[in-house]
C-alpha positions in Angstrom: 87.8 -59.5 9.2 85.7 -56.8 6.9 82.3 -56.5 6.5 80.7 -57.5 3.4 78.4 -55.2 2.2 75.0 -56.1 1.5 72.5 -56.3 -1.9 68.7 -56.4 -1.4 67.6 -58.7 -4.9 64.3 -57.9 -5.6 62.6 -60.3 -8.4 59.3 -62.0 -9.0 61.6 -64.4 -11.2 63.3 -67.1 -8.9 66.2 -67.4 -12.1 66.8 -63.9 -12.0 67.5 -63.7 -8.0 69.2 -66.8 -8.2 71.1 -66.0 -10.6 72.4 -62.3 -9.1 72.6 -63.9 -5.7 75.3 -66.0 -6.8 76.9 -64.1 -8.8 77.1 -61.4 -6.1 77.6 -63.7 -2.9 80.8 -65.1 -5.9 81.8 -61.4 -6.0 82.1 -61.2 -2.2 78.8 -59.4 -1.4 76.1 -60.9 1.6 72.6 -61.1 -0.5 69.3 -60.9 1.0 66.3 -61.7 -1.5 62.7 -61.1 -2.1 60.2 -62.1 -4.9 58.4 -59.3 -4.6 57.7 -55.2 -3.0 56.1 -56.1 0.4 58.7 -58.6 1.2 61.2 -56.6 0.3 59.9 -53.5 2.7 60.2 -56.0 5.8 63.7 -57.2 4.9 64.7 -53.4 4.4 63.6 -52.7 7.7 64.9 -55.5 9.1 68.3 -55.8 8.3 69.0 -52.5 6.3 71.4 -53.4 2.9 74.0 -51.2 1.6 72.0 -51.4 -1.9 69.1 -52.8 -3.5 68.5 -54.6 -7.0 64.7 -54.2 -7.7 62.6 -55.4 -11.1 60.5 -52.9 -12.1 57.4 -55.5 -13.1 56.5 -57.1 -9.3 53.7 -58.8 -8.2 51.5 -56.7 -5.5 53.4 -53.2 -6.0 55.1 -51.9 -8.9 58.3 -51.6 -8.4 58.3 -47.8 -8.9 56.6 -47.3 -6.0 58.9 -50.0 -4.4 61.5 -47.9 -5.2 60.0 -44.7 -3.9 59.0 -46.2 -0.6 62.4 -47.6 -0.1 64.2 -43.9 -1.0 61.9 -42.1 1.5 62.2 -44.9 4.2 65.8 -45.8 3.7 67.7 -43.7 1.9 69.4 -46.6 0.0 70.8 -46.5 -3.7 68.8 -48.4 -5.6 69.3 -50.4 -9.1 66.4 -50.9 -11.5 66.2 -54.1 -13.9 63.9 -54.9 -16.4 62.8 -57.3 -18.9 59.8 -55.4 -20.1 60.6 -51.7 -20.0 63.1 -50.2 -22.1 65.3 -46.8 -20.6 64.1 -44.7 -23.3 60.4 -45.7 -22.3 60.7 -45.5 -18.5 62.9 -42.5 -18.1 61.3 -40.0 -17.1 59.8 -42.1 -14.4 62.8 -43.5 -13.2 64.6 -40.5 -12.7 61.8 -38.9 -10.5 62.7 -41.7 -8.3 66.7 -40.9 -8.9 67.8 -44.6 -8.9 71.7 -44.7 -9.7 71.7 -47.5 -12.4 69.0 -49.1 -14.7 70.1 -52.5 -16.4 67.7 -54.8 -19.1 66.8 -58.0 -19.1 69.3 -60.3 -20.1 71.7 -59.1 -17.9 74.9 -57.9 -18.3 76.1 -59.2 -14.9 80.1 -57.7 -15.4 78.2 -54.0 -15.8 76.2 -54.7 -13.4 78.8 -54.9 -10.7 81.5 -52.3 -12.4 77.9 -49.8 -11.0 77.6 -51.5 -7.8 81.7 -51.2 -7.0 81.0 -48.0 -7.9 77.9 -46.9 -5.9 79.5 -48.4 -2.6 82.9 -47.9 -3.6 82.3 -44.1 -4.3 
């Protein structure tokens, strides 16, 4: 049996985590969820995902710092999501981290899925 690609979802909003988890699992991905950056780094270290989707506004650590730590430690592709920031407002900071995609909330799940497939299937 073919191994499923795994995705780590990081968001402090339970509804967003569940929405993304259910959608991605229905589309054939194995999904882990974390509600903050510390938990995300712990999970990524325990079972390295193929891709990370993270909110930018997280408790304890800002999403930018979480993304930088993930890139530095694990070299994983990252898709950022945000309900607060608009891409043009934060473009410089997210370019510094080199993320692979950015989506504003409310989320366009089909666009996120297309982005994920593009990243993981090269």
